Structures are given as C-alpha cells and as structure tokens.
py3Dmol code that shows the C-alpha trace and the ligand (Angstrom):
import py3Dmol

protein = """\
ATOM      1  CA  UNK A   1     185.189 189.899  93.036  1.00  0.00           C
ATOM      2  CA  UNK A   2     182.552 187.129  93.263  1.00  0.00           C
ATOM      3  CA  UNK A   3     180.195 189.208  91.111  1.00  0.00           C
ATOM      4  CA  UNK A   4     182.881 189.608  88.445  1.00  0.00           C
ATOM      5  CA  UNK A   5     183.510 185.856  88.347  1.00  0.00           C
ATOM      6  CA  UNK A   6     179.793 185.152  88.081  1.00  0.00           C
ATOM      7  CA  UNK A   7     179.479 187.732  85.291  1.00  0.00           C
ATOM      8  CA  UNK A   8     182.404 186.148  83.411  1.00  0.00           C
ATOM      9  CA  UNK A   9     180.909 182.673  83.770  1.00  0.00           C
ATOM     10  CA  UNK A  10     177.554 183.972  82.487  1.00  0.00           C
ATOM     11  CA  UNK A  11     179.244 185.568  79.448  1.00  0.00           C
ATOM     12  CA  UNK A  12     181.183 182.375  78.640  1.00  0.00           C
ATOM     13  CA  UNK A  13     178.019 180.274  78.951  1.00  0.00           C
ATOM     14  CA  UNK A  14     176.079 182.690  76.713  1.00  0.00           C
ATOM     15  CA  UNK A  15     178.797 182.649  74.026  1.00  0.00           C
ATOM     16  CA  UNK A  16     179.060 178.856  74.120  1.00  0.00           C
ATOM     17  CA  UNK A  17     175.281 178.535  74.017  1.00  0.00           C
ATOM     18  CA  UNK A  18     174.942 180.721  70.917  1.00  0.00           C
ATOM     19  CA  UNK A  19     177.827 179.068  69.049  1.00  0.00           C
ATOM     20  CA  UNK A  20     176.410 175.594  69.530  1.00  0.00           C
ATOM     21  CA  UNK A  21     172.778 176.672  69.175  1.00  0.00           C
ATOM     22  CA  UNK A  22     172.099 174.767  65.995  1.00  0.00           C
ATOM     23  CA  UNK A  23     173.615 171.568  67.245  1.00  0.00           C
ATOM     24  CA  UNK A  24     172.039 171.854  70.683  1.00  0.00           C
ATOM     25  CA  UNK A  25     168.587 172.322  69.178  1.00  0.00           C
ATOM     26  CA  UNK A  26     168.984 169.156  67.217  1.00  0.00           C
ATOM     27  CA  UNK A  27     170.343 167.322  70.238  1.00  0.00           C
ATOM     28  CA  UNK A  28     167.439 168.591  72.342  1.00  0.00           C
ATOM     29  CA  UNK A  29     164.968 167.274  69.809  1.00  0.00           C
ATOM     30  CA  UNK A  30     166.872 163.976  69.685  1.00  0.00           C
ATOM     31  CA  UNK A  31     167.129 164.265  65.913  1.00  0.00           C
ATOM     32  CA  UNK A  32     170.645 163.710  64.584  1.00  0.00           C
ATOM     33  CA  UNK A  33     171.377 166.008  61.634  1.00  0.00           C
ATOM     34  CA  UNK A  34     171.453 164.274  58.240  1.00  0.00           C
ATOM     35  CA  UNK A  35     173.407 165.822  55.378  1.00  0.00           C
ATOM     36  CA  UNK A  36     172.840 164.422  51.887  1.00  0.00           C
ATOM     37  CA  UNK A  37     174.779 165.110  48.708  1.00  0.00           C
ATOM     38  CA  UNK A  38     172.645 164.561  45.614  1.00  0.00           C
ATOM     39  CA  UNK A  39     175.076 164.389  42.681  1.00  0.00           C
ATOM     40  CA  UNK A  40     172.248 164.210  40.090  1.00  0.00           C
ATOM     41  CA  UNK A  41     173.694 163.601  36.565  1.00  0.00           C
ATOM     42  CA  UNK A  42     177.296 164.234  37.685  1.00  0.00           C
ATOM     43  CA  UNK A  43     180.172 163.513  37.305  1.00  0.00           C
ATOM     44  CA  UNK A  44     180.650 161.705  34.000  1.00  0.00           C
ATOM     45  CA  UNK A  45     183.255 159.039  34.735  1.00  0.00           C
ATOM     46  CA  UNK A  46     183.929 156.393  37.369  1.00  0.00           C
ATOM     47  CA  UNK A  47     187.334 157.964  37.959  1.00  0.00           C
ATOM     48  CA  UNK A  48     185.852 161.376  38.779  1.00  0.00           C
ATOM     49  CA  UNK A  49     183.122 159.847  40.940  1.00  0.00           C
ATOM     50  CA  UNK A  50     185.513 157.738  43.001  1.00  0.00           C
ATOM     51  CA  UNK A  51     187.983 160.582  43.493  1.00  0.00           C
ATOM     52  CA  UNK A  52     185.201 162.970  44.577  1.00  0.00           C
ATOM     53  CA  UNK A  53     183.968 160.389  47.105  1.00  0.00           C
ATOM     54  CA  UNK A  54     187.475 159.561  48.365  1.00  0.00           C
ATOM     55  CA  UNK A  55     188.470 163.191  48.779  1.00  0.00           C
ATOM     56  CA  UNK A  56     185.183 164.045  50.510  1.00  0.00           C
ATOM     57  CA  UNK A  57     185.392 161.050  52.880  1.00  0.00           C
ATOM     58  CA  UNK A  58     188.885 162.184  53.932  1.00  0.00           C
ATOM     59  CA  UNK A  59     187.582 165.649  54.818  1.00  0.00           C
ATOM     60  CA  UNK A  60     184.701 164.376  56.968  1.00  0.00           C
ATOM     61  CA  UNK A  61     186.603 161.524  58.627  1.00  0.00           C
ATOM     62  CA  UNK A  62     185.652 161.121  62.281  1.00  0.00           C
ATOM     63  CA  UNK A  63     182.572 163.357  62.010  1.00  0.00           C
ATOM     64  CA  UNK A  64     180.051 161.288  63.912  1.00  0.00           C
ATOM     65  CA  UNK A  65     177.567 163.883  65.236  1.00  0.00           C
ATOM     66  CA  UNK A  66     176.049 164.220  61.743  1.00  0.00           C
ATOM     67  CA  UNK A  67     174.828 161.393  59.498  1.00  0.00           C
ATOM     68  CA  UNK A  68     176.224 161.697  55.986  1.00  0.00           C
ATOM     69  CA  UNK A  69     174.953 160.185  52.740  1.00  0.00           C
ATOM     70  CA  UNK A  70     175.928 160.686  49.121  1.00  0.00           C
ATOM     71  CA  UNK A  71     173.730 159.903  46.119  1.00  0.00           C
ATOM     72  CA  UNK A  72     175.934 159.133  43.085  1.00  0.00           C
ATOM     73  CA  UNK A  73     174.414 158.129  39.708  1.00  0.00           C
ATOM     74  CA  UNK A  74     173.551 154.410  39.533  1.00  0.00           C
ATOM     75  CA  UNK A  75     176.527 153.229  37.419  1.00  0.00           C
ATOM     76  CA  UNK A  76     178.945 154.649  40.009  1.00  0.00           C
ATOM     77  CA  UNK A  77     177.260 153.237  43.117  1.00  0.00           C
ATOM     78  CA  UNK A  78     179.408 150.155  43.501  1.00  0.00           C
ATOM     79  CA  UNK A  79     182.815 151.705  42.729  1.00  0.00           C
ATOM     80  CA  UNK A  80     182.010 154.585  45.085  1.00  0.00           C
ATOM     81  CA  UNK A  81     180.732 152.160  47.747  1.00  0.00           C
ATOM     82  CA  UNK A  82     184.066 150.323  47.627  1.00  0.00           C
ATOM     83  CA  UNK A  83     185.825 153.615  48.448  1.00  0.00           C
ATOM     84  CA  UNK A  84     183.572 154.683  51.337  1.00  0.00           C
ATOM     85  CA  UNK A  85     182.527 151.299  52.721  1.00  0.00           C
ATOM     86  CA  UNK A  86     184.745 151.577  55.804  1.00  0.00           C
ATOM     87  CA  UNK A  87     184.006 155.269  56.451  1.00  0.00           C
ATOM     88  CA  UNK A  88     181.215 157.344  57.996  1.00  0.00           C
ATOM     89  CA  UNK A  89     179.871 158.200  54.516  1.00  0.00           C
ATOM     90  CA  UNK A  90     176.767 156.202  53.614  1.00  0.00           C
ATOM     91  CA  UNK A  91     175.419 155.421  50.174  1.00  0.00           C
ATOM     92  CA  UNK A  92     172.172 156.596  48.611  1.00  0.00           C
ATOM     93  CA  UNK A  93     170.357 155.873  45.356  1.00  0.00           C
ATOM     94  CA  UNK A  94     168.727 158.681  43.357  1.00  0.00           C
ATOM     95  CA  UNK A  95     165.750 156.620  42.212  1.00  0.00           C
ATOM     96  CA  UNK A  96     164.283 153.117  42.100  1.00  0.00           C
ATOM     97  CA  UNK A  97     161.362 151.222  40.595  1.00  0.00           C
ATOM     98  CA  UNK A  98     158.475 149.865  42.642  1.00  0.00           C
ATOM     99  CA  UNK A  99     158.424 146.419  41.032  1.00  0.00           C
ATOM    100  CA  UNK A 100     160.901 143.759  42.150  1.00  0.00           C
ATOM    101  CA  UNK A 101     161.858 142.222  38.804  1.00  0.00           C
ATOM    102  CA  UNK A 102     160.578 141.421  35.334  1.00  0.00           C
ATOM    103  CA  UNK A 103     160.261 143.086  31.939  1.00  0.00           C
ATOM    104  CA  UNK A 104     160.936 146.739  32.884  1.00  0.00           C
ATOM    105  CA  UNK A 105     163.663 148.014  30.600  1.00  0.00           C
ATOM    106  CA  UNK A 106     165.891 150.617  32.197  1.00  0.00           C
ATOM    107  CA  UNK A 107     164.504 150.141  35.695  1.00  0.00           C
ATOM    108  CA  UNK A 108     166.536 149.594  38.865  1.00  0.00           C
ATOM    109  CA  UNK A 109     165.085 147.568  41.754  1.00  0.00           C
ATOM    110  CA  UNK A 110     165.462 148.231  45.476  1.00  0.00           C
ATOM    111  CA  UNK A 111     167.139 144.826  45.857  1.00  0.00           C
ATOM    112  CA  UNK A 112     169.806 145.815  43.310  1.00  0.00           C
ATOM    113  CA  UNK A 113     170.410 149.088  45.145  1.00  0.00           C
ATOM    114  CA  UNK A 114     170.722 147.373  48.496  1.00  0.00           C
ATOM    115  CA  UNK A 115     173.124 144.858  46.990  1.00  0.00           C
ATOM    116  CA  UNK A 116     175.571 147.635  46.100  1.00  0.00           C
ATOM    117  CA  UNK A 117     175.555 149.188  49.574  1.00  0.00           C
ATOM    118  CA  UNK A 118     172.668 151.645  49.373  1.00  0.00           C
ATOM    119  CA  UNK A 119     170.928 152.625  52.634  1.00  0.00           C
ATOM    120  CA  UNK A 120     168.834 155.645  51.492  1.00  0.00           C
ATOM    121  CA  UNK A 121     166.790 156.153  48.310  1.00  0.00           C
ATOM    122  CA  UNK A 122     165.404 159.459  47.035  1.00  0.00           C
ATOM    123  CA  UNK A 123     161.703 159.312  46.149  1.00  0.00           C
ATOM    124  CA  UNK A 124     159.756 162.090  44.487  1.00  0.00           C
ATOM    125  CA  UNK A 125     162.600 164.507  43.794  1.00  0.00           C
ATOM    126  CA  UNK A 126     161.172 167.480  41.883  1.00  0.00           C
ATOM    127  CA  UNK A 127     163.315 166.627  38.852  1.00  0.00           C
ATOM    128  CA  UNK A 128     161.763 163.152  38.818  1.00  0.00           C
ATOM    129  CA  UNK A 129     158.302 164.701  39.177  1.00  0.00           C
ATOM    130  CA  UNK A 130     158.796 167.386  36.512  1.00  0.00           C
ATOM    131  CA  UNK A 131     161.152 165.833  33.931  1.00  0.00           C
ATOM    132  CA  UNK A 132     160.304 162.135  34.277  1.00  0.00           C
ATOM    133  CA  UNK A 133     156.636 162.605  35.212  1.00  0.00           C
ATOM    134  CA  UNK A 134     156.723 160.491  38.378  1.00  0.00           C
ATOM    135  CA  UNK A 135     153.257 160.972  39.876  1.00  0.00           C
ATOM    136  CA  UNK A 136     152.159 160.645  43.493  1.00  0.00           C
ATOM    137  CA  UNK A 137     150.856 157.106  42.962  1.00  0.00           C
ATOM    138  CA  UNK A 138     154.239 155.937  41.660  1.00  0.00           C
ATOM    139  CA  UNK A 139     156.074 157.874  44.378  1.00  0.00           C
ATOM    140  CA  UNK A 140     153.915 156.324  47.125  1.00  0.00           C
ATOM    141  CA  UNK A 141     154.704 152.856  45.763  1.00  0.00           C
ATOM    142  CA  UNK A 142     158.430 153.634  45.599  1.00  0.00           C
ATOM    143  CA  UNK A 143     158.455 154.870  49.210  1.00  0.00           C
ATOM    144  CA  UNK A 144     156.738 151.651  50.316  1.00  0.00           C
ATOM    145  CA  UNK A 145     159.089 149.450  48.285  1.00  0.00           C
ATOM    146  CA  UNK A 146     162.207 151.117  49.712  1.00  0.00           C
ATOM    147  CA  UNK A 147     160.889 150.597  53.254  1.00  0.00           C
ATOM    148  CA  UNK A 148     159.946 146.956  52.579  1.00  0.00           C
ATOM    149  CA  UNK A 149     163.487 146.406  51.312  1.00  0.00           C
ATOM    150  CA  UNK A 150     164.793 147.568  54.697  1.00  0.00           C
ATOM    151  CA  UNK A 151     166.240 150.860  53.480  1.00  0.00           C
ATOM    152  CA  UNK A 152     165.331 154.494  54.230  1.00  0.00           C
ATOM    153  CA  UNK A 153     163.135 156.482  51.853  1.00  0.00           C
ATOM    154  CA  UNK A 154     163.991 160.173  51.477  1.00  0.00           C
ATOM    155  CA  UNK A 155     160.696 161.654  50.362  1.00  0.00           C
ATOM    156  CA  UNK A 156     161.242 164.963  48.549  1.00  0.00           C
ATOM    157  CA  UNK A 157     158.400 167.441  48.177  1.00  0.00           C
ATOM    158  CA  UNK A 158     157.871 171.148  47.667  1.00  0.00           C
ATOM    159  CA  UNK A 159     156.021 173.809  45.757  1.00  0.00           C
ATOM    160  CA  UNK A 160     156.810 175.485  42.435  1.00  0.00           C
ATOM    161  CA  UNK A 161     157.464 179.211  42.077  1.00  0.00           C
ATOM    162  CA  UNK A 162     153.886 179.904  40.914  1.00  0.00           C
ATOM    163  CA  UNK A 163     152.487 177.967  43.859  1.00  0.00           C
ATOM    164  CA  UNK A 164     154.825 179.820  46.243  1.00  0.00           C
ATOM    165  CA  UNK A 165     153.814 183.194  44.845  1.00  0.00           C
ATOM    166  CA  UNK A 166     150.149 182.242  45.152  1.00  0.00           C
ATOM    167  CA  UNK A 167     150.746 181.465  48.848  1.00  0.00           C
ATOM    168  CA  UNK A 168     149.979 177.777  48.321  1.00  0.00           C
ATOM    169  CA  UNK A 169     153.145 176.271  49.803  1.00  0.00           C
ATOM    170  CA  UNK A 170     151.398 174.723  52.816  1.00  0.00           C
ATOM    171  CA  UNK A 171     148.605 173.190  50.739  1.00  0.00           C
ATOM    172  CA  UNK A 172     150.978 171.765  48.118  1.00  0.00           C
ATOM    173  CA  UNK A 173     153.316 170.266  50.733  1.00  0.00           C
ATOM    174  CA  UNK A 174     150.440 168.755  52.717  1.00  0.00           C
ATOM    175  CA  UNK A 175     148.901 167.170  49.606  1.00  0.00           C
ATOM    176  CA  UNK A 176     152.220 165.703  48.444  1.00  0.00           C
ATOM    177  CA  UNK A 177     153.047 164.397  51.916  1.00  0.00           C
ATOM    178  CA  UNK A 178     149.669 162.768  52.483  1.00  0.00           C
ATOM    179  CA  UNK A 179     149.519 161.182  49.021  1.00  0.00           C
ATOM    180  CA  UNK A 180     153.127 159.966  49.035  1.00  0.00           C
ATOM    181  CA  UNK A 181     152.925 158.554  52.566  1.00  0.00           C
ATOM    182  CA  UNK A 182     149.534 156.950  51.979  1.00  0.00           C
ATOM    183  CA  UNK A 183     150.951 153.398  52.177  1.00  0.00           C
ATOM    184  CA  UNK A 184     153.302 154.001  55.114  1.00  0.00           C
ATOM    185  CA  UNK A 185     152.337 152.649  58.554  1.00  0.00           C
ATOM    186  CA  UNK A 186     153.290 154.434  61.808  1.00  0.00           C
ATOM    187  CA  UNK A 187     155.908 151.732  62.525  1.00  0.00           C
ATOM    188  CA  UNK A 188     157.497 152.332  59.120  1.00  0.00           C
ATOM    189  CA  UNK A 189     157.933 156.064  59.695  1.00  0.00           C
ATOM    190  CA  UNK A 190     161.323 155.399  61.347  1.00  0.00           C
ATOM    191  CA  UNK A 191     162.498 154.533  57.815  1.00  0.00           C
ATOM    192  CA  UNK A 192     161.262 157.782  56.293  1.00  0.00           C
ATOM    193  CA  UNK A 193     163.202 161.036  55.952  1.00  0.00           C
ATOM    194  CA  UNK A 194     161.394 164.082  54.569  1.00  0.00           C
ATOM    195  CA  UNK A 195     163.141 166.626  52.360  1.00  0.00           C
ATOM    196  CA  UNK A 196     161.433 169.969  51.766  1.00  0.00           C
ATOM    197  CA  UNK A 197     162.798 171.274  48.489  1.00  0.00           C
ATOM    198  CA  UNK A 198     160.986 174.344  47.150  1.00  0.00           C
ATOM    199  CA  UNK A 199     161.320 173.881  43.381  1.00  0.00           C
ATOM    200  CA  UNK A 200     162.097 177.575  42.862  1.00  0.00           C
ATOM    201  CA  UNK A 201     165.163 177.313  45.125  1.00  0.00           C
ATOM    202  CA  UNK A 202     166.724 174.292  43.410  1.00  0.00           C
ATOM    203  CA  UNK A 203     169.816 175.112  41.387  1.00  0.00           C
ATOM    204  CA  UNK A 204     168.745 178.745  41.107  1.00  0.00           C
ATOM    205  CA  UNK A 205     170.899 180.314  43.819  1.00  0.00           C
ATOM    206  CA  UNK A 206     167.615 181.561  45.345  1.00  0.00           C
ATOM    207  CA  UNK A 207     167.750 180.110  48.829  1.00  0.00           C
ATOM    208  CA  UNK A 208     164.452 180.019  50.686  1.00  0.00           C
ATOM    209  CA  UNK A 209     164.773 182.474  53.627  1.00  0.00           C
ATOM    210  CA  UNK A 210     165.576 180.433  56.746  1.00  0.00           C
ATOM    211  CA  UNK A 211     162.512 181.697  58.637  1.00  0.00           C
ATOM    212  CA  UNK A 212     160.198 180.788  55.733  1.00  0.00           C
ATOM    213  CA  UNK A 213     161.757 177.311  55.506  1.00  0.00           C
ATOM    214  CA  UNK A 214     161.400 176.895  59.284  1.00  0.00           C
ATOM    215  CA  UNK A 215     157.735 177.828  59.099  1.00  0.00           C
ATOM    216  CA  UNK A 216     157.088 175.263  56.318  1.00  0.00           C
ATOM    217  CA  UNK A 217     159.038 172.579  58.204  1.00  0.00           C
ATOM    218  CA  UNK A 218     157.030 173.258  61.347  1.00  0.00           C
ATOM    219  CA  UNK A 219     153.823 173.028  59.338  1.00  0.00           C
ATOM    220  CA  UNK A 220     154.921 169.733  57.726  1.00  0.00           C
ATOM    221  CA  UNK A 221     155.766 168.318  61.148  1.00  0.00           C
ATOM    222  CA  UNK A 222     152.205 169.197  62.219  1.00  0.00           C
ATOM    223  CA  UNK A 223     150.860 167.331  59.158  1.00  0.00           C
ATOM    224  CA  UNK A 224     152.844 164.264  60.265  1.00  0.00           C
ATOM    225  CA  UNK A 225     151.607 164.726  63.843  1.00  0.00           C
ATOM    226  CA  UNK A 226     147.993 164.733  62.673  1.00  0.00           C
ATOM    227  CA  UNK A 227     148.466 161.569  60.627  1.00  0.00           C
ATOM    228  CA  UNK A 228     150.838 159.593  62.870  1.00  0.00           C
ATOM    229  CA  UNK A 229     150.807 161.306  66.298  1.00  0.00           C
ATOM    230  CA  UNK A 230     153.151 163.783  67.963  1.00  0.00           C
ATOM    231  CA  UNK A 231     155.792 161.257  69.083  1.00  0.00           C
ATOM    232  CA  UNK A 232     156.449 160.142  65.498  1.00  0.00           C
ATOM    233  CA  UNK A 233     156.368 163.735  64.223  1.00  0.00           C
ATOM    234  CA  UNK A 234     158.952 164.742  66.833  1.00  0.00           C
ATOM    235  CA  UNK A 235     161.308 162.027  65.609  1.00  0.00           C
ATOM    236  CA  UNK A 236     161.042 162.457  61.838  1.00  0.00           C
ATOM    237  CA  UNK A 237     164.048 164.075  60.165  1.00  0.00           C
ATOM    238  CA  UNK A 238     163.050 166.932  57.834  1.00  0.00           C
ATOM    239  CA  UNK A 239     165.821 168.129  55.543  1.00  0.00           C
ATOM    240  CA  UNK A 240     165.858 171.388  53.611  1.00  0.00           C
ATOM    241  CA  UNK A 241     167.122 171.433  50.013  1.00  0.00           C
ATOM    242  CA  UNK A 242     167.626 174.280  47.542  1.00  0.00           C
ATOM    243  CA  UNK A 243     170.833 176.254  46.948  1.00  0.00           C
ATOM    244  CA  UNK A 244     172.438 175.220  50.243  1.00  0.00           C
ATOM    245  CA  UNK A 245     176.050 176.456  50.395  1.00  0.00           C
ATOM    246  CA  UNK A 246     178.791 176.639  53.046  1.00  0.00           C
ATOM    247  CA  UNK A 247     177.869 180.339  53.435  1.00  0.00           C
ATOM    248  CA  UNK A 248     174.200 179.806  54.312  1.00  0.00           C
ATOM    249  CA  UNK A 249     174.131 176.354  55.950  1.00  0.00           C
ATOM    250  CA  UNK A 250     174.638 177.606  59.494  1.00  0.00           C
ATOM    251  CA  UNK A 251     171.627 179.899  59.398  1.00  0.00           C
ATOM    252  CA  UNK A 252     169.473 177.192  57.824  1.00  0.00           C
ATOM    253  CA  UNK A 253     170.565 174.621  60.400  1.00  0.00           C
ATOM    254  CA  UNK A 254     169.900 177.009  63.292  1.00  0.00           C
ATOM    255  CA  UNK A 255     166.154 176.603  62.696  1.00  0.00           C
ATOM    256  CA  UNK A 256     164.580 174.199  65.211  1.00  0.00           C
ATOM    257  CA  UNK A 257     162.593 172.128  62.685  1.00  0.00           C
ATOM    258  CA  UNK A 258     165.356 171.851  60.068  1.00  0.00           C
ATOM    259  CA  UNK A 259     167.285 168.653  60.734  1.00  0.00           C
ATOM    260  CA  UNK A 260     169.630 168.498  57.779  1.00  0.00           C
ATOM    261  CA  UNK A 261     170.146 169.517  54.180  1.00  0.00           C
ATOM    262  CA  UNK A 262     169.879 167.849  50.803  1.00  0.00           C
ATOM    263  CA  UNK A 263     172.561 169.468  48.709  1.00  0.00           C
ATOM    264  CA  UNK A 264     172.901 169.449  44.922  1.00  0.00           C
ATOM    265  CA  UNK A 265     175.512 171.709  43.287  1.00  0.00           C
ATOM    266  CA  UNK A 266     177.578 172.294  46.415  1.00  0.00           C
ATOM    267  CA  UNK A 267     177.993 168.543  46.961  1.00  0.00           C
ATOM    268  CA  UNK A 268     179.978 168.245  43.723  1.00  0.00           C
ATOM    269  CA  UNK A 269     183.175 169.565  45.246  1.00  0.00           C
ATOM    270  CA  UNK A 270     184.624 167.753  48.235  1.00  0.00           C
ATOM    271  CA  UNK A 271     185.609 170.969  49.941  1.00  0.00           C
ATOM    272  CA  UNK A 272     182.236 172.724  49.828  1.00  0.00           C
ATOM    273  CA  UNK A 273     180.223 169.656  50.848  1.00  0.00           C
ATOM    274  CA  UNK A 274     182.684 168.931  53.682  1.00  0.00           C
ATOM    275  CA  UNK A 275     182.247 172.519  54.906  1.00  0.00           C
ATOM    276  CA  UNK A 276     178.461 172.011  54.873  1.00  0.00           C
ATOM    277  CA  UNK A 277     178.800 168.782  56.873  1.00  0.00           C
ATOM    278  CA  UNK A 278     181.029 170.623  59.379  1.00  0.00           C
ATOM    279  CA  UNK A 279     178.400 173.375  59.825  1.00  0.00           C
ATOM    280  CA  UNK A 280     178.472 173.039  63.618  1.00  0.00           C
ATOM    281  CA  UNK A 281     182.251 172.996  64.013  1.00  0.00           C
ATOM    282  CA  UNK A 282     183.168 176.649  63.417  1.00  0.00           C
TER     283      UNK A 282
END
"""
ligand_1 = """\
10
13P
P 170.907 172.602 44.617
O 171.622 172.496 45.954
O 171.833 172.549 43.452
O 169.989 173.781 44.599
O 169.985 171.288 44.481
C 169.142 170.944 45.519
C 168.591 169.584 45.256
O 167.806 169.396 44.331
C 169.027 168.470 46.118
O 168.265 167.337 45.907
"""
view = py3Dmol.view(width=600, height=400)
view.addModel(protein, "pdb")
view.setStyle({"model": 0}, {"cartoon": {"style": "trace"}})
view.addModel(ligand_1, "xyz")
view.setStyle({"model": 1}, {"stick": {}})
view.zoomTo()
view.show()
C-alpha cells in the first residue's frame, strides 16, 4: 500500500515537473521571462492600434510571472500608452536617435520616448540594419543613449541566411554583441536585454530549431560572461525572435538559455500574442 502511494506521488511530481519545466528553468535562473510584441509598420490607424492594445491587455490581465512589452509605431505610442498605463503591459519604442536634440529631421530622441511612457527601446533590429543602414557604431551609441535616459535597451542581433549556411552564426553574433555593447559598463548591463533574431527566421515562417537557438543563446551568454563576468551573464535576459507562434513558443521557451521572445507577425492579433504570453499556463 505504502509503495503504491509513493509511486503515485512520484508520478504526480514527475508530471508537474515536466509541465512547468519551462517556467521552473527560468525561475531557477532567476530570470523572469520577457515577451515583446514588435508591431513594426502596423497597424495603420490610431483606432486600430488602440483597440489591438486594449484587447490584448484584457487577455493578459493579471499575468505577472512574465514581463510584457509592446512596441507600437511612434505616432501611436501615446494613445496606446493611455490605454495600457494602468495594466501589466509596458511600452516600447522601435527606434531612437543617439543625439538629444537639434537639427535632425525625422529623428526621435530618447527623452521624447520616455515622455510618452516608453520603458524599452529596440536597438539594432535587423530591419534597421538592412533597410535603414544602421551600423554598429550608431547602434552602440543608441544603446548607450537609451541606458543614460534610464530606459532598457533591447539589443537585437543575428546572422543572415548566407552566414548561417556558412556556419558563421557564432562569429557574427559575437562581433555584433561586442561592437554594440562597446560603450556599456558592467553596472549598465542590468538595463540591457539581448534579442537573438536570426535574419533568415524573421517573417519567413522558418523558425530556428529550438536546440540550435539554445546553443546560440548559450554561446552568447558565454560572450557576455567573458566581457562582464559570469554573474552578469547569468542575469542577462536573452530573447529569441523569428517566426514565434502560439504553436512553437512552448518548445522555444523550454530551452534553459531562452528567456523570452520578440514577436513580430503573431503580435498583431491580440489572441495569438496573448497565447504566446500565456505559454506556461497550459
Ligand atoms: P516575426 O515574428 O514576424 O518573424 O518577426 C520577428 C521580429 O523581427 C521581431 O522583432
């Protein structure tokens, strides 16, 4: 009888352990998962932006074991902020300029972003690197400026398809990380989030296999450890981005060095992004 009870207890513990594996791993590491929704050049009107944010905030209400941030286009930041201000959904900016003020037509300063409720700013997204030709010098200055402003920089990096196929993903990630963090002090690393986004997996439906992503994340953490020491590397949040969907988020998040996701397409509907945020609730 006693043996049967012990067996039953062991089975229950094993089932519970596997179902909360992803969350437990993050809890063990002390890194709280961070889910980001990068809306890119969407939607097109204030009305659509505010209803997307309102609907999404309703669906993730009370979810406090995951940090949540959305990155609407600049013109919608303030109206969206007004909708989510009193919720657990935080605001992010998709870009900024590294100068504070002056004759820079079309630029947006970190002070302006902070003034409309922004807490996180994307730096070095591959679309900024490829389409808008942001180079590592500019990205390093943006990261520093965001930190100096008292916000969190989300530094995006990752290799192209050709680089991936040539087996250069480690080298490319290490170079981007070291160049883009060149102005960041160890103390400032608490204001840095890293986002590994293999360019070939962005918007293509080609998700990077979870074990490959894990291996790159682990490598990137070792790059941070070499530069800043193990304690800082153990604390830094490293997100994965590239075709994350409700269907694949659980597997991605079960990897020990993946601490969150940066989501593009699937963050444009409240339902799918809410499902991603609730990855550890099923
Ligand atoms: P997708 O999720 O659409 O692939 O975009 C990823 C991304 O670029 C997030 O910043």
